[in-house]
C-alpha positions, 0 to 999 in steps of 0.5 A, a space after each residue: 595152125 590156126 588159119 583163122 587167125 593168121 589171117 585175121 577174118 571173121 569166123 563167118 567169112 573164114 569158113 566162106 574162104 576155108 569152102 574155096 580154097 578147099 574147091 580150089 585146092 589151096 588148103 589140105 587137111 593134116 593126119 588130125 584134120 587142122 587145115 594147113 595151105 597146100 603148095 599150091 596155096 603157097 605158090 599164090 600167096 606168094 604172087 602179087 596182088 592181081 597180077 598176071 601171075 597170080 591169075 594165071 596161079 587161080 586159072 590152074 587152080 579152077 582146071 584142076 577143081 574136080 568139083 569145078 569139071 562140070 563147070 570147064 566151057 563156062 570158064 573158057 568163056 562160054 557163054 552160059 545165062 547165070 540161071 543155067 549154070 545156077 540151075 546145073 550146080 543146083 542139080 549137082 549138088 543139091 543146093 537150096 535154089 537161093 544158095 545155088 544162085 550166091 554160088 553161081 555169082 562168085 563162080 561169074 566173079 572167078 570168071 571175069 576175073 582169070 580172063 582178065 575183065 577186072 582190069 580193062 579200064 573204062 576211061 581215065 582211073 586212079 588206082 586205089 593204092 592204100 587197100 591194094 598195099 593193105 591187102 598185099 601186107 596182109 597176104 605176106 604176113 599170112 605167109 611170112 607168119 607160116 613160113 616163120 612157124 615151119 622155121 620154128 618147128 625145124 629148131 634145135 629145142 635148146 635154141 627155141 627155149 633161148 628164143 623165147 627166153 628173149 622173147 620173155 626177156 623184150 616183154 620186161 620180164 626180169 631174171 630171165 634163166 632158160 633151164 631147159 633139159 633133162 632134169 628141168 623139173 617141167 620148166 624151160 624158163 624161169 623169170 620175175 614180172 613186176 606185178 602193177 603194184 611193183 612187187 616181183 611175181 614169180 613166172 614158170 614157163 615150159 615151151 613146146 616145140 611141137 609140129 603143126 600135126 601134134 597138139 599139145 595136150 591135157 596132160 602138159 597143162 596139168 604138169 605146169 599147173 601141178 608145178 605151179 601150184 607146189 612152187 606156189 607161182 604166181 603165174 605160168 605160160 606154156 608155149 608152143 608152135 602149134 596148137 593146143 587141144 580143146 581139153 587143154 584149153 578147157 584145162 586152162 579155162 580153169 586155171 586163171 594163173 595160167 596162159 596159153 600162147 599158140 604159134 599164131 600168138 607166138 610168131 604176133 609176139 615176136 614180131 612185136 617185140 622185135 625178136 626174130 622177127 618184127 613190124 615193118 613202117 607198113 605193118 609188114 612182117 620183116 626179119 629183125 637185125 642183130 642189133 634189134 634183137 633182145 640178149 639171149 638170157 644167160 642161164 647162169 643168173 
């Protein structure tokens, strides 16, 4: 699972967040060294923003973090000067003085938050509802995307093929035919797309319902390119609930007719077109109603 895509932040900030989340035990690494949310991380995302439940969850993560053991008395309220905390951090980690000071600022912010200082109003205040709502929706969507991906990864393969088929149909493709299974010739779904010149172009779609620990490799990309070349198809799409290896991405980049759709992008497309899930009034991901679902393509078209 690509958390960078799920969380929708730039790469530099994601690196900072990932380091903090690793220290706090909010994320884990899968067998192939990719990053995934831990149970503790999911619990944190499930709490309302700036709620007492969130502070309790964060406080417990700090208490359990091995790297923060030397600072437990600090987090429990001991009055330690900034310079002393920074010096202790520098000696323990070997960080440069400027970096240790930035990390110390983060530790002070964490302590202030878990102690509830950030919620003590000084005089009358008006809550910033817009920013709070945006943050809450972003957190909700990150958890919702992960949950929907996990659900798809457990689907019956045929049901998953039909789900993608409904998405293809909702994206204005015509003559959508789901034909997955033994003897499908390396193509699970066939469709026709009308191009900008009003000409019909034939599209081959292959789906791979993989878990987060598996990546679609170069072999699967080459196989679909082979089908496209053999049948002289104008377009091909390889869809997965997981991600693509570096070799697979490189091979696809050399074939302009081929598109790759990983798990994060798949959930976004499903939500945008109201297949299974949709974006609500405020941009939040919710389940789509039965009446909003595109019709399942008939394999006998």
